[in-house]
Each structure stands twice: as structure tokens, then as C-alpha cells.
C-alpha positions in Angstrom: -82.8 -39.0 -7.6 -85.4 -36.2 -8.0 -85.2 -36.3 -11.8 -85.6 -40.1 -12.0 -88.7 -39.8 -9.8 -90.2 -37.2 -12.1 -89.4 -39.3 -15.2 -91.5 -42.0 -13.7 -94.7 -39.8 -13.5 -97.3 -40.2 -16.1 -96.7 -38.4 -19.4 -99.9 -36.4 -19.3 -99.0 -35.0 -15.9 -95.6 -34.0 -17.1 -96.9 -32.1 -20.0 -99.2 -30.0 -17.6 -96.4 -29.5 -15.2 -94.0 -28.4 -17.8 -96.4 -25.7 -19.0 -96.7 -24.3 -15.5 -92.9 -24.3 -14.9 -92.3 -22.6 -18.3 -94.9 -20.1 -17.4 -93.0 -19.2 -14.2 -89.7 -18.9 -16.0 -91.2 -16.5 -18.5 -92.8 -14.1 -15.8 -92.3 -10.5 -16.6 -92.9 -9.2 -13.0 -93.4 -10.3 -9.4 -97.2 -10.0 -9.9 -97.0 -12.8 -12.5 -95.1 -15.1 -10.1 -97.7 -14.5 -7.4 -100.6 -15.3 -9.8 -99.3 -18.7 -10.4 -99.7 -19.7 -6.7 -103.5 -20.5 -7.3 -102.5 -23.0 -9.9 -100.1 -24.8 -7.5 -102.7 -27.0 -5.8 -104.0 -29.1 -8.7 -100.6 -30.0 -10.3 -100.3 -33.1 -8.3 -97.3 -34.2 -6.1 -94.8 -34.6 -9.0 -95.8 -31.3 -10.5 -95.4 -29.6 -7.2 -91.8 -30.8 -7.0 -91.0 -29.3 -10.3 -93.0 -26.1 -9.4 -91.0 -25.9 -6.3 -87.7 -26.2 -8.2 -88.7 -23.5 -10.6 -89.8 -21.2 -7.7 -86.5 -21.8 -5.9 -84.8 -20.8 -9.1 -86.8 -17.6 -9.4 -86.2 -16.8 -5.7 -82.5 -17.5 -5.2 -81.1 -17.5 -8.7 -82.8 -14.4 -10.2 -79.5 -13.2 -11.7 -79.8 -16.1 -14.1 -83.3 -15.1 -15.2 -84.1 -12.7 -18.1 -83.0 -9.1 -17.7 -86.5 -7.8 -17.3 -87.1 -10.1 -14.2 -83.8 -9.0 -12.6 -84.7 -5.3 -13.1 -88.1 -5.8 -11.5 -86.5 -7.4 -8.5 -84.0 -4.6 -8.1 -86.7 -1.9 -8.4 -88.8 -3.1 -5.6 -87.1 -5.4 -3.1 -90.1 -5.0 -0.7 -92.4 -6.4 -3.4 -90.1 -9.3 -3.7 -90.4 -10.1 0.0 -94.2 -9.8 -0.1 -94.5 -12.1 -3.1 -92.0 -14.5 -1.8 -94.0 -14.9 1.4 -97.1 -15.5 -0.8 -95.5 -18.2 -2.8 -93.6 -19.6 0.2 -97.0 -20.1 1.8 -97.9 -22.5 -0.9 -94.6 -24.3 -0.4 -95.3 -24.6 3.4 -98.7 -26.2 2.5 -96.9 -28.6 0.3 -94.5 -29.6 3.1 -97.4 -30.1 5.5 -99.7 -32.0 3.3 -97.8 -34.0 0.7 -95.7 -37.0 1.9 -94.9 -38.8 -1.3 -93.6 -42.1 -2.5 -93.4 -43.3 -6.0 -94.1 -46.9 -6.6 -94.2 -48.5 -10.0 -94.8 -45.2 -11.8 -97.5 -44.0 -9.5 -97.6 -41.9 -6.3 -99.6 -41.5 -3.2 -100.3 -38.4 -1.1 -100.3 -38.7 2.7 -102.4 -35.7 3.4 -102.9 -33.1 6.1 -106.0 -31.4 7.1 -106.3 -29.1 4.0 -105.8 -31.7 1.3 -108.0 -34.7 0.4 -106.9 -38.3 0.3 -106.2 -39.8 -3.1 -107.8 -43.3 -2.9 -106.4 -46.5 -4.5 -102.8 -45.4 -4.2 -100.0 -47.3 -2.4 -98.9 -45.9 1.0 -96.1 -43.3 1.0 -92.7 -44.2 2.5 -90.9 -40.9 1.9 -91.5 -37.3 3.1 -91.1 -34.2 1.1 -89.4 -31.1 2.7 -88.0 -27.9 1.4 -85.7 -25.1 2.2 -86.8 -22.9 5.0 -85.4 -19.7 6.4 -85.5 -19.2 10.2 -85.0 -15.9 11.9 -83.5 -16.3 15.3 -83.0 -13.1 17.4 -79.8 -13.4 19.4 -79.3 -10.7 22.0 -81.6 -8.3 20.2 -80.1 -8.9 16.7 -81.5 -11.2 14.2 -79.3 -13.7 12.5 -80.5 -15.3 9.3 -79.8 -19.0 9.0 -80.8 -21.5 6.4 -81.9 -25.0 7.4 -81.5 -27.4 4.6 -83.7 -30.5 4.8 -83.6 -33.5 2.5 -86.3 -33.7 -0.2 -86.9 -37.4 0.5 -86.2 -38.5 4.0 -87.3 -42.1 4.9 -89.4 -42.5 8.0 -88.2 -45.6 10.0 -90.9 -48.2 10.8 -89.6 -48.5 14.3 -87.8 -45.7 16.0 -84.8 -46.1 18.3 -84.6 -44.0 21.4 -81.7 -42.1 19.9 -83.6 -41.4 16.7 -86.6 -40.2 18.5 -84.6 -37.8 20.8 -82.7 -36.5 17.8 -85.9 -35.9 15.9 -87.5 -34.1 18.9 -84.3 -31.9 19.2 -84.5 -30.9 15.5 -88.3 -30.1 15.9 -87.8 -27.9 18.8 -84.8 -26.1 17.4 -86.7 -25.1 14.3 -89.3 -23.2 16.4 -88.1 -19.6 16.3 -90.0 -18.5 19.3 -88.3 -21.2 21.5 -84.8 -20.1 20.3 -85.1 -16.6 21.6 -87.1 -16.8 24.9 -87.1 -15.1 28.3 -88.2 -17.3 31.2 -89.0 -16.0 34.8 -88.8 -18.2 37.8 -87.2 -19.0 41.1 -83.6 -20.4 41.0 -83.0 -23.8 42.7 -80.3 -26.5 42.6 -77.7 -24.1 41.4 -74.4 -26.1 40.7 -71.0 -25.0 39.5 -68.7 -28.0 38.9 -65.0 -27.8 38.2 -65.8 -27.6 34.4 -67.1 -24.0 35.0 -70.6 -24.7 33.5 -73.7 -23.6 35.5 -76.4 -26.2 36.0 -79.7 -24.9 37.7 -83.4 -25.3 37.8 -86.1 -22.6 37.3 -89.3 -23.2 39.0 -92.6 -21.6 39.9 -95.5 -22.8 41.9 -96.5 -25.6 39.6 -93.5 -26.6 37.3 -89.8 -26.5 36.9 -87.3 -26.3 34.0 -83.7 -27.6 33.9 -81.2 -25.1 32.6 -77.5 -25.1 31.7 -75.1 -22.2 31.0 -71.7 -23.0 29.4 -68.5 -21.7 31.0 -67.8 -19.2 28.1 -71.1 -17.5 28.7 -71.2 -17.9 32.5 -67.7 -16.1 32.9 -69.3 -13.1 31.2 -72.2 -12.8 33.6 -72.1 -9.7 35.9 -74.4 -11.4 38.4 -73.8 -14.8 40.0 -77.3 -16.1 41.2 -78.1 -17.9 44.4 -80.7 -20.4 45.2 -84.1 -18.9 45.9 -83.5 -15.8 43.9 -86.1 -14.6 41.3 -84.5 -14.4 37.9 -85.2 -13.8 34.2 -83.1 -16.1 32.1 -82.7 -15.7 28.3 -81.7 -18.6 26.0 -82.9 -21.3 23.6 -84.8 -24.6 24.3 -83.3 -27.8 23.1 -83.2 -31.5 24.0 -80.3 -33.2 25.9 -80.5 -36.4 23.9 -78.5 -38.6 26.3 -81.3 -38.3 28.9 -84.2 -37.5 26.6 -85.1 -34.3 28.5 -85.6 -30.8 27.2 -83.8 -27.9 28.9 -83.0 -24.3 28.5 -79.5 -23.5 27.2 -79.1 -20.0 28.8 -77.0 -17.2 27.5 -78.1 -14.3 29.8 -79.3 -14.0 33.4 -80.7 -10.9 35.1 -82.6 -10.2 38.3 -86.3 -10.2 37.9 -86.5 -6.6 38.9 -85.3 -5.5 35.5 -88.5 -7.0 34.1 -90.6 -4.7 36.3 -88.7 -1.7 35.1 -89.4 -2.7 31.5 -93.1 -3.1 32.3 -93.2 0.4 33.8 -91.4 1.6 30.6 -94.0 0.1 28.5 -96.9 1.5 30.6 -95.5 5.1 30.3 -94.8 4.7 26.7 -98.4 3.6 26.0 -99.7 6.5 28.1 -97.7 9.2 26.4 -98.4 7.7 22.9 -102.1 7.8 23.6 -101.7 11.5 24.4 -100.1 12.0 21.0 -96.6 13.0 22.3 -95.0 10.6 19.9 -97.1 11.4 16.8 -95.1 11.8 13.6 -97.0 14.9 12.6 -95.8 16.6 15.8 -92.1 16.1 15.0 -90.2 19.2 13.8 -87.7 19.2 11.0 -83.9 19.4 11.9 -82.3 22.5 10.4 -79.9 21.6 7.5 -77.1 24.1 8.6 -77.5 25.1 12.2 -75.6 28.1 13.5 -75.9 27.2 17.2 -76.1 23.7 18.7 -77.0 23.0 22.3 -75.9 19.9 24.1 -77.5 18.6 27.3 -75.4 15.9 28.9 -72.9 15.2 31.7 -69.8 17.5 31.5 -67.5 14.6 32.5 -68.9 11.8 30.3 -67.4 10.3 27.2 -70.6 11.1 25.3 -69.8 14.9 25.4 -66.2 14.3 24.0 -67.7 12.1 21.2 -70.2 14.7 20.2 -67.7 17.5 20.4 -65.2 15.6 18.3 -67.9 14.7 15.7 -69.2 18.3 15.5 -65.6 19.6 15.0 -65.0 17.1 12.4 -68.3 17.4 10.4 -69.3 21.1 10.8 -66.8 23.4 12.7 -68.7 26.5 11.7 -71.4 25.8 14.3 -71.3 27.4 17.8 -71.7 24.8 20.5 -73.3 25.5 23.9 -73.3 23.1 26.8 -76.0 22.8 29.5 -74.4 20.4 32.1 -76.7 17.9 33.9 -76.4 14.5 35.7 -77.4 11.7 33.5 -77.7 9.0 36.1 -79.0 8.9 39.7 -82.2 10.0 41.6 -81.7 13.7 40.7 -80.7 13.2 37.1 -84.2 13.5 35.6 -84.9 16.9 37.4 -81.5 18.3 36.3 -82.0 17.3 32.7 -85.4 19.0 32.7 -83.9 22.3 34.2 -81.0 22.1 31.7 -83.3 21.7 28.8 -85.5 24.6 29.9 -82.4 26.8 30.5 -81.0 26.0 27.1 -84.2 27.2 25.4 -84.5 30.3 27.7 -81.0 31.6 27.4 -78.9 30.0 24.6 -81.8 29.6 22.2 -80.0 27.2 19.9 -81.2 25.9 16.5 -81.1 22.3 17.6 -80.5 20.5 21.0 -78.6 17.2 21.4 -79.7 15.2 24.4 -77.4 12.2 25.0 -75.5 9.9 27.2 -73.6 6.6 26.8 -75.0 3.1 27.1 -76.1 1.3 30.2 -78.6 -0.9 31.8 -82.3 -0.1 32.1 -81.6 1.2 35.7 -78.9 3.5 34.3 -81.1 4.9 31.6 -84.0 5.5 34.1 -83.6 9.3 34.0 -84.4 9.2 30.3 -87.6 7.2 30.8 -89.0 10.1 33.0 -92.4 11.5 32.2 -91.3 15.1 33.1 -88.4 15.0 30.8 -90.5 13.6 27.9 -93.0 16.5 28.3 -90.0 19.0 28.5 -88.7 17.6 25.2 -92.0 18.1 23.5 -92.4 21.6 24.9 -88.8 22.7 23.7 -88.7 25.6 21.4 -85.8 24.0 19.5 -86.0 20.6 17.9 -84.4 17.9 20.0 -82.2 15.0 18.8 -82.0 12.1 21.3 -78.8 10.0 21.3 -79.2 7.9 24.4 -77.2 4.6 24.9 -76.3 2.2 22.2 -78.0 1.3 19.0 -80.2 -1.4 20.8 -81.2 0.9 23.6 -84.6 2.7 23.5 -85.9 5.3 26.0 -89.0 7.4 26.3 -86.8 10.4 25.4 -86.1 8.7 22.0 -89.8 8.6 21.2 -90.6 12.1 22.4 -87.6 13.7 20.6 -88.0 15.1 17.2 -85.3 12.7 15.9 -83.8 9.6 17.4 -80.1 8.7 17.0 -78.7 5.3 18.0 -75.7 6.8 19.8 -74.5 10.3 20.9 -72.0 10.3 18.1 -74.9 9.6 15.6 -76.9 12.4 17.2 -74.1 14.9 16.3 -73.9 13.5 12.8 -77.6 13.9 12.3 -77.5 17.5 13.5 -74.8 18.7 11.1 -74.0 18.4 7.4 -70.8 16.8 6.4 -68.2 19.2 4.8 -67.6 16.7 2.0 -71.4 16.6 1.2 -71.3 20.3 0.4 -69.5 19.3 -2.8 -72.5 18.3 -4.9 -70.6 16.5 -7.7 -68.6 14.5 -5.3 -71.6 13.6 -3.3 -73.4 12.2 -6.3 -70.5 10.0 -7.2 -70.2 8.8 -3.7 -74.0 8.0 -3.7 -73.8 6.0 -6.9 -70.8 4.1 -5.6 -72.6 3.3 -2.3 -75.6 2.0 -4.1 -73.6 -0.3 -6.2 -71.6 -1.6 -3.2 -74.8 -2.1 -1.1 -76.3 -4.3 -3.9 -73.1 -6.4 -4.1 -72.8 -6.7 -0.4 -76.4 -7.8 -0.1 -75.7 -10.6 -2.7 -72.5 -11.6 -0.7 -74.6 -11.6 2.5 -77.1 -14.0 1.1 -74.3 -16.3 0.0 -72.5 -16.0 3.3 -75.6 -16.7 5.2 -76.3 -19.9 3.3 -72.7 -21.0 3.8 -72.9 -20.1 7.4 -76.1 -22.1 7.9 -74.5 -25.1 6.2 -71.4 -24.9 8.3 -73.4 -24.6 11.5 -75.4 -27.7 10.7 -72.2 -29.7 10.3 -70.4 -28.1 13.3 -69.5 -30.6 16.1 -70.2 -27.9 18.7 -73.5 -29.5 19.6 -71.9 -32.9 20.1 -69.1 -31.3 22.1 -71.5 -29.6 24.4 -73.4 -32.6 25.1 -70.2 -34.6 25.7 -69.2 -32.0 28.2 -72.4 -32.4 30.1 -72.0 -36.2 29.9 -68.5 -35.9 31.4 -70.0 -33.8 34.3 -72.7 -36.5 34.8 -70.0 -39.2 34.9 -67.9 -37.3 37.4 -70.8 -37.0 39.7 -71.6 -40.7 39.4 -67.9 -41.5 40.0 -67.8 -39.4 43.2 -70.9 -41.2 44.5 -69.4 -44.6 43.7 -66.2 -43.8 45.5 -68.1 -42.6 48.5 -70.1 -45.8 48.6 -67.0 -48.0 48.3 -65.3 -46.1 51.1 -68.4 -46.8 53.4 -68.1 -50.5 52.6 -64.4 -50.6 53.3 -64.8 -48.7 56.6 -67.4 -51.2 57.7 -65.1 -54.1 56.9 -62.2 -52.5 58.8 -64.4 -51.9 61.9 -65.4 -55.6 61.9 -61.8 -56.8 61.7 -60.8 -54.5 64.4 -63.5 -56.0 66.7 -62.2 -59.5 65.9 -58.6 -58.5 66.6 -59.6 -57.0 69.9 -61.3 -60.2 70.9 -58.1 -62.2 70.2 -55.7 -59.7 72.1 -53.9 -61.4 75.0 -54.4 -58.4 77.1 -58.1 -58.9 76.9 -57.7 -62.5 78.2 -55.7 -61.2 81.1 -58.5 -58.8 81.9 -60.8 -61.7 82.5 -58.6 -62.9 85.4 -56.1 -65.1 83.7 -52.3 -64.7 84.4 -49.1 -65.7 82.5 -46.5 -67.5 84.6 -42.9 -67.7 83.4 -39.5 -68.8 84.6 -36.5 -66.7 85.1 -35.3 -67.4 81.6 -38.6 -66.2 80.1 -40.1 -69.7 79.3 -43.8 -69.9 79.9 -45.0 -72.4 82.5 -47.6 -74.5 80.8 -47.8 -77.5 83.4 -47.2 -78.1 87.1 -44.3 -80.5 86.2 -42.5 -77.7 84.6 -41.6 -76.2 87.9 -39.7 -77.4 91.0 -40.3 -76.5 94.6 -38.5 -73.4 95.8 -38.1 -72.2 92.2 -38.8 -68.5 91.7 -41.3 -67.6 89.0 -42.6 -64.4 87.3 -46.5 -63.9 87.2 -48.0 -61.3 84.7 -51.5 -60.1 85.2 -53.6 -57.3 83.5 -52.1 -54.3 85.4 -48.5 -55.6 86.0 -46.3 -58.5 87.2 -44.9 -59.9 90.5 -42.6 -62.7 91.6 -43.6 -65.9 93.5 -41.7 -68.9 94.9 -43.0 -72.5 94.5 -43.5 -74.2 97.9 -44.6 -77.6 96.5 -45.7 -79.3 93.4 -49.2 -80.8 93.2 -50.3 -82.4 90.1 -53.9 -83.3 89.4 
């Protein structure tokens, strides 16, 4: 379809465009590619399409370009990213400003604020879009996903409600800052139906936001919130198309107090950084082959075992000295400071490992203490901080001479590997690692593209919406059953009242009696009895016998 459109463009324009595309294909370096951006504007809509194709070939298929181009990319990957951003800026401008339609060999530009209108052209009926990479941080890790949009997507003259809601959902889900967002508010209308999903509302003094957390995520939450609680909720904003409402799809909930701890962490970090405690020029080098290694941590924690096992495996020649201290609790910070000072005064190691396992912000509070940070800076021996997991950061990490993501990594950074002492083998391993990293990077790009395509075609979004629709239907069904029960109860009460009015016992209560003969036949007229005949009379509260004295008919 794209090639047919290009063939319909005017011949003179094709010649100019072809020259620009050929120039891009012949570039000798990334600088040449960046220099062609300035020529991008005046090519015209048809030329920009070809230019975009050539740029995409240069960006994603550089292994098919001449050898000198591939070598330039491999030499400087950071330069590739910089120039890619420069050229991609022109592509974004094209996407924003050029909505094209080719009618009878001509074309028209529906322009944005940066491009002028071309008069005398037929109105456009198609929109030009391009590939765009979206970085979405999830739980502190960035996942690269590719969103593939059609080059020519017709815009309907009249939108249906479903089309509009779907379009709004797509627009919101392409906004990276809305797909990794923390929202603070007061919890209300918390609901946990039989499906296991959580439905609730976050509100403040002037607004509210509907939220949903699916069962698979709700089951992993350590804290079950209650109405009125102040929370911080993480998730992504999207649109529930069935109702046309936007809502937060939550994946993590925490009390609002953790946010206050983080603010205090930022305040102390800024203060110490301003004093120069984190300056790079203050950091001391780590000895390549330490003779004595000091460890400051809990004597009963798993972090100590991990570090000892790593040191024994990597560098058993070093002497290890332990200064025990609590790593959690109100007195932990003071014990860590005392242990660090005692290690320098008595053991005098070549390097000190300060570490503990992972935990919440409250668990790591001792390592965010100002006194401990100053003790680390004042230490005679360089300090390697290995606190928490790879995604955890503490004030101690910034104050230390070297930060390791885990206690095990701290032990690795403090010691040389026995295998690395063999220079020849180390060189071969390094060469192999470089080759594998390059191959893995290429495979990651291919995998990321395939994963993005699979995600766009996944039925999970439809399944989640159907689950929520089922919950809505169940609630509606329950309300309908309760209403029907009220109607039936009202009808039953009316019929009971009518039945009570027709009850013979009620008639007897008004003073009437039932007279019957000895054989049980009811006396209905005076002529049915004879003088002297014994009769049975039934009244409301019992019965009694009578004898007829005479018969008198009216």
C-alpha cells in the first residue's frame, strides 16, 4: 500500500526524495545520519515517508548496512542513542504535523502548530503514524515495549461510543508517566467480592479516583486496607471501556507513612550531599588484594553467611574479622556506629564490608542514619556498603567508598577472583563475554519487539474487563433478586389479610354462632328442627347444647 502511494507522487519530488534516501544509506558515521535531519522538513509528505523508511532501516537493521556503518555503531553505542533521539525527534514532528491523504496523484497536509498549511489541496482522510518505543517502569524495573501503529489509519467521520472509549484507552496507555504512577489518598468504598478482586476509591478533599486490583496481585499484598485509611497506591491509569470511565489498575498498596520516611530520606540525602560527603573525589580506592577484611553486620543474619561463603570461594587468603551489631531496631544505628569505630581502632582492616539483607524502608532505617553516614566517611579503612537488594538504596550506600547491590556483591567487590589471577585465561574469558553480550543484546531487541507484538494481541485486557463486567452483573442480579423478593412479600401479606377476613372463626368473633344437629348437619332454617330436639351450638370460644322448645317461623 505504501509503495503504491509513493508511486503516485509527482516524478520531480521522487527524484529529490531518492537522492536524500540514497545519501542516508551511504552514511559513513552517525554524524552523517544526524546531519540529514535538517533536510527532513522540506521533502514533503511523500518524501518523509521514504525518509522514515530509510531511517528505520538504519536504526533497526544496521547489520545489513555497509561494514563501516556497523563498525561505527558497535564502537560507540551511546552515540547511536544520542543521534537516534535527534532523528527520532524529526519523526515525532512528522507524526504530529503530517496527516496525509493521496487523492488523484496529489496529497494534502493536515498540519500541527509547527508546519504551515499547503493551500489548494484536497482534505486528508488518513493519518500517518510510526513506530514508537515506550519505557514503562514496573516495580522499579524498566521494561522496553514496542507499540506498532498503522502507517495509514482511517479516521471515522462519526465515532461510536465503543470507538471513542477504545481510542481514549489507547491514548492514555501510551503515556509513560501514567503507566508507572504513585497516588496518595484516603480509601473508601472498599469491596472484596467473591471473585477475589479489590475495588475501591481513593479520594482527597476535592476529588476521587476509582481503583481496581486483580486477585493475583491482591493475594500478594501484605497489608489489607480498610476504609478511611491513608494509602499510597501504585499502578497504571487506563479506561474501563464498558462504562467509559478511567481508573487506576493498582499493583501495590502501602500505608502513607512510608512516603513520609522516603521524604525524610531525601531531605537527609540532600543535606549530606550539600556538605560534600557523597563527592566522588572523596571516595577512596578499594585495595586489589586485601590481607584483612572487616565485616560489620548481624552475627545471626543470612547476609553474614553469604559474605563468608563468597570470601572463602573467591579469596581464601584474606583474614576476616567480624564486628557484630544489630541491623534493625531503635538501637541498631548506634551499634553500627560503635562497631565501625571499634573495627578501625582495634582490627585495622584493609577494607570494611557494611551489609544486611533486604527489607522495607522501615527495616533499613538504621542505614539511613546521619551518625552512621558520618562514621563511614570518617573510617580509616575504605567501606563497601552492601545493604538490601539491588533496587534498595540507603544513605550508607552514598556515603560509602563503593556501593554494592547486595552483601554477596560487596564481598565480591572487595576481593579478587582466584581465576582472574591467571592473566591469559582472564583475557580469553573477557573476549568471550564481550561477544556474548553483543549477541545477547541483539537477541534482547528481537525479543522485546516480539514481546510487544504478543502483548498487543494478548486477550488479557479483554479478559480483565469481562471479569469486571461479571462482577457488575452479579451485583445487579443481587439487587434485582432483593427487589423481586420485596414484591412477592408484599403480595403474600395482602393475600394473608384477605384470607383472615374470610376465616369462619372471624365471623364467630362478631357474635354469630353455628347450630348443628346431633348428626352434624348444620341448621340453616327454623323448619329444619322439631320441638324438643337437642342441638349443638358453636360460638367463638367453645360450644354448648340446647333443646328446642317450640318452632316459630317468620
